[in-house]
C-alpha positions as CSV (number, residue, x, y, z in Angstrom):
1,M,20.6,-18.9,1.0
2,Q,17.2,-17.4,0.2
3,P,16.9,-13.8,1.3
4,L,14.3,-13.1,4.0
5,A,12.7,-10.3,2.0
6,R,13.4,-7.8,-0.8
7,I,13.5,-4.2,0.6
8,L,13.7,-0.9,-1.3
9,I,15.7,1.9,0.5
10,V,14.7,5.4,-0.7
11,E,17.4,7.7,0.6
12,D,19.3,10.5,-1.0
13,E,22.2,10.6,1.5
14,P,24.8,8.1,0.2
15,A,26.3,7.5,3.6
16,V,23.0,6.8,5.3
17,A,21.8,4.6,2.4
18,S,25.0,2.6,2.5
19,V,24.8,2.0,6.3
20,I,21.2,0.8,6.0
21,Q,21.9,-1.3,3.0
22,K,24.9,-3.0,4.7
23,A,22.9,-3.7,7.9
24,L,20.0,-5.2,5.9
25,M,22.4,-7.4,3.9
26,E,24.0,-8.7,7.1
27,D,20.5,-9.6,8.4
28,R,20.0,-11.7,5.2
29,Y,17.6,-9.2,3.4
30,E,18.0,-8.2,-0.2
31,P,18.1,-4.4,-0.3
32,S,18.0,-2.1,-3.3
33,V,18.6,1.7,-3.2
34,A,16.9,4.6,-5.0
35,M,18.1,8.1,-4.4
36,D,15.1,10.2,-5.6
37,G,11.4,10.0,-6.1
38,E,11.5,9.2,-9.8
39,S,13.9,6.3,-9.6
40,A,12.1,5.0,-6.5
41,W,8.8,4.9,-8.4
42,D,10.5,3.2,-11.3
43,H,11.8,0.5,-8.9
44,I,8.4,0.1,-7.3
45,Q,6.7,-0.5,-10.7
46,R,9.4,-2.9,-12.1
47,F,10.1,-5.0,-9.0
48,E,8.2,-6.6,-6.1
49,Y,9.3,-5.5,-2.6
50,E,8.1,-6.8,0.8
51,L,9.0,-3.5,2.4
52,I,10.1,0.1,1.6
53,V,12.3,2.2,3.8
54,M,11.4,5.7,2.7
55,D,13.1,9.0,3.6
56,V,10.7,12.0,3.7
57,M,13.1,14.6,2.2
58,I,14.2,13.2,-1.2
59,P,14.7,15.0,-4.5
60,G,11.7,15.1,-6.8
61,A,8.5,13.7,-5.2
62,S,8.8,13.7,-1.4
63,G,8.5,10.5,0.6
64,I,5.0,11.5,1.7
65,E,3.9,12.2,-1.9
66,L,5.4,8.9,-3.1
67,T,3.7,7.0,-0.3
68,R,0.4,8.6,-1.2
69,K,0.9,7.7,-4.9
70,L,1.7,4.1,-3.8
71,R,-1.5,3.8,-1.9
72,K,-3.6,5.4,-4.6
73,A,-2.3,2.8,-7.0
74,G,-3.6,0.1,-4.7
75,M,-0.2,-1.1,-3.5
76,N,-0.1,-2.3,0.1
77,T,3.6,-2.7,0.5
78,P,4.5,-1.6,4.1
79,V,6.4,1.7,4.3
80,L,8.8,2.6,7.1
81,M,9.2,6.3,6.9
82,L,12.5,8.0,7.9
83,T,12.2,11.7,9.0
84,A,14.4,14.3,10.5
85,L,11.2,16.2,11.2
86,G,9.9,14.8,14.4
87,S,7.0,17.1,15.0
88,T,3.5,15.7,15.6
89,D,2.2,17.3,12.4
90,N,4.9,15.8,10.2
91,I,4.4,12.3,11.8
92,V,0.7,12.5,11.3
93,S,1.1,13.6,7.7
94,G,3.3,10.6,6.9
95,L,0.9,8.1,8.6
96,D,-2.1,9.6,6.9
97,A,-0.4,9.3,3.5
98,G,-0.2,5.6,4.1
99,A,3.0,5.0,5.9
100,D,2.9,2.1,8.4
101,D,5.6,3.2,10.8
102,Y,8.2,6.0,11.2
103,L,11.6,6.5,12.6
104,T,13.1,9.8,13.5
105,K,16.7,10.6,12.5
106,P,19.2,10.1,13.9
107,F,18.3,6.5,14.8
108,K,20.1,3.3,15.9
109,I,20.5,0.6,13.3
110,A,19.3,-2.0,15.9
111,E,16.0,-0.1,16.2
112,L,15.6,0.2,12.4
113,L,16.1,-3.6,12.1
114,A,13.6,-4.2,14.8
115,R,11.0,-2.0,13.0
116,V,11.7,-3.9,9.8
117,R,11.1,-7.2,11.4
118,S,7.9,-6.0,13.1
119,L,6.5,-4.6,9.8
120,L,7.3,-7.8,7.9
121,R,5.7,-10.0,10.5
122,R,2.5,-7.9,10.4
123,H,2.3,-8.1,6.6
124,I,3.4,-11.6,5.8
125,P,0.3,-13.6,4.8
126,S,-0.5,-16.6,7.0
127,S,-2.9,-19.5,6.5
128,N,-3.8,-19.1,10.2
129,S,-4.4,-15.4,10.0
130,G,-8.2,-15.8,9.9
131,P,-10.8,-14.7,7.3
132,A,-10.1,-12.3,4.5
133,T,-13.1,-10.2,5.6
134,L,-14.4,-8.9,8.9
135,T,-18.1,-8.0,9.5
136,F,-19.8,-6.1,12.2
137,F,-23.5,-5.2,11.8
138,D,-23.6,-3.7,8.3
139,I,-19.9,-2.9,8.0
140,T,-17.6,-5.2,6.1
141,L,-13.8,-4.9,5.8
142,N,-12.0,-6.7,3.0
143,L,-8.5,-7.3,4.4
144,D,-7.0,-8.4,1.1
145,E,-8.3,-5.4,-1.0
146,K,-8.0,-3.0,2.0
147,N,-11.5,-1.5,1.5
148,A,-14.5,-0.9,3.7
149,R,-18.2,-1.2,2.8
150,R,-21.3,-0.2,4.7
151,N,-24.6,-1.5,3.3
152,D,-22.6,-2.5,0.2
153,Q,-21.4,1.1,-0.3
154,I,-17.7,1.8,-0.4
155,V,-16.5,3.9,2.6
156,E,-13.5,6.1,1.9
157,L,-10.9,5.6,4.6
158,T,-7.2,6.6,5.0
159,A,-4.7,3.8,5.7
160,T,-4.7,4.8,9.4
161,E,-8.5,4.8,9.7
162,F,-8.6,1.4,8.1
163,R,-6.1,-0.1,10.6
164,L,-8.1,1.5,13.4
165,L,-11.4,0.1,12.2
166,E,-9.9,-3.3,11.7
167,Y,-8.6,-3.4,15.2
168,L,-11.9,-2.4,16.6
169,M,-13.8,-4.9,14.5
170,R,-11.4,-7.6,15.8
171,N,-12.4,-6.7,19.4
172,P,-16.1,-6.1,19.4
173,R,-17.9,-5.1,22.6
174,R,-14.6,-4.8,24.5
175,V,-13.5,-1.8,26.5
176,L,-10.2,-0.7,24.9
177,S,-7.8,1.9,26.4
178,R,-6.4,4.6,24.3
179,M,-2.9,3.4,25.0
180,D,-3.8,-0.1,23.9
181,I,-5.2,1.3,20.7
182,L,-2.1,3.4,20.0
183,E,0.1,0.4,20.6
184,K,-1.8,-2.1,18.5
185,V,-2.9,0.1,15.6
186,W,0.3,2.1,15.2
187,G,2.5,-0.8,16.2
188,Y,5.1,0.9,18.4
189,D,5.5,3.2,21.3
190,F,3.6,6.1,19.7
191,Q,4.7,9.5,20.8
192,L,1.5,11.5,20.4
193,N,-1.1,12.5,23.0
194,T,-3.6,9.8,23.6
195,K,-6.3,12.2,22.4
196,T,-5.1,11.3,18.9
197,V,-7.3,8.2,19.3
198,D,-10.3,10.5,19.9
199,V,-9.5,12.4,16.7
200,Y,-9.3,9.3,14.6
201,I,-12.5,7.9,16.1
202,N,-14.3,11.1,15.0
203,Y,-12.8,10.7,11.6
204,L,-14.3,7.2,11.4
205,R,-17.7,8.4,12.5
206,K,-17.7,11.1,9.9
207,S,-16.4,8.8,7.1
208,S,-18.7,5.9,7.7
209,K,-21.3,6.9,10.3
210,A,-20.3,3.6,11.8
211,P,-21.0,2.3,15.3
212,V,-17.5,3.1,16.5
213,P,-16.3,3.5,20.1
214,R,-17.6,6.0,22.5
215,A,-15.3,7.0,25.4
216,S,-17.8,7.3,28.2
217,Y,-20.0,4.1,28.1
218,T,-20.2,0.6,26.8
219,P,-23.5,-0.1,24.9
220,S,-23.8,-3.7,23.8
221,S,-23.9,-2.8,20.1
222,E,-20.8,-0.6,20.1
223,W,-17.2,-0.7,21.1
224,A,-15.9,1.6,23.9
225,I,-12.6,3.1,24.9
226,S,-11.5,4.1,28.3
């Protein structure tokens, strides 16, 4: 039977890696294991994976450094980051590096499998997924290449900023609550203060000077959040 997806597990604790690998195999995935940053990068360059389960604290390059390297190389493979460091700063650092989701140790295998399924659904190409580009006024997002342009000039955005701008551009002129944005952009029950949305909106304004949401009103040419 064809495996559902190839998944790389980057975890230096043999017992944890073994439990994750067994659970993924039982769910018909094809998991591989790398136990340090160097071997993980070797796997990533040699093989194609649909998902990477990445521990933050690994020998050699950390999970955050490896994820940042992955994104810098133009690879869009979704990353589920595992961390024993559940503070807001550590979570934000991982997401800003390009991780798509995170799970705090200790975790239940059922929850990990649910996150895996969610990430794979969000990243599997579909012929019904709509156009490869989104345009709003003079801003264009290329969803295949994961880049943004304004007036044909590249706008430098982090992975999180890109997802946020994509969601806003898919919902033009709608009033969006902060909780709705957290759920849709980060893809799970995000455990940060809703003011995180305001912080990232400001990041977008500084990066692109784009017509992004304002919290207090709803002008026809802009998005708004409540």
